[in-house]
C-alpha positions, 0 to 999 in steps of 0.5 A, spaced: 499 499 500 505 504 501 508 503 495 502 504 491 501 511 495 509 513 493 507 511 486 501 515 485 504 521 488 510 521 483 505 521 478 501 527 480 507 531 481 511 529 475 505 530 470 505 537 470 512 537 467 511 531 462 512 533 454 508 530 449 511 527 442 514 532 436 510 530 430 513 530 424 508 534 420 510 540 424 515 544 420 523 543 421 523 550 425 518 548 430 521 541 431 528 544 432 525 549 437 521 543 441 527 539 441 531 545 444 526 547 449 524 553 446 518 557 444 516 561 438 510 566 436 505 562 432 506 555 436 500 551 438 498 548 444 501 542 442 507 544 440 508 548 447 506 542 451 512 538 446 517 543 448 515 545 455 511 540 457 504 541 461 503 548 465 502 548 472 497 553 471 492 555 466 487 561 466 482 563 460 479 570 460 473 572 455 473 579 453 467 580 448 466 573 447 473 572 445 477 567 449 484 568 451 488 563 454 494 563 459 499 558 461 503 559 467 510 555 468 514 555 474 521 552 472 524 554 479 522 557 485 523 564 483 521 564 476 515 564 472 514 564 465 507 566 462 505 563 455 499 567 452 495 564 446 490 568 442 483 566 440 486 561 434 490 557 440 497 560 438 502 563 442 501 570 442 507 572 447 511 569 452 514 573 458 517 572 465 
């Protein structure tokens, strides 16, 4: 029972940083950015997950029936990165 509890805790805390696979259908520029752990303006959510993994937090804002999404990453205790998506689901800005 104790081993199962430890495994579940590891899974819960490891998931936010899990990366997804790089698609061969993406452009060579996007594939290279994902391999290097970089983000570029215009990336899709899947491409961001491939590069940086799942966000620790996610916020959705709706203005005039248009939704904008922000993903929050905390790579260290003292740093926070915000990845903002436009209504089409593409990266519009990345800031620290």
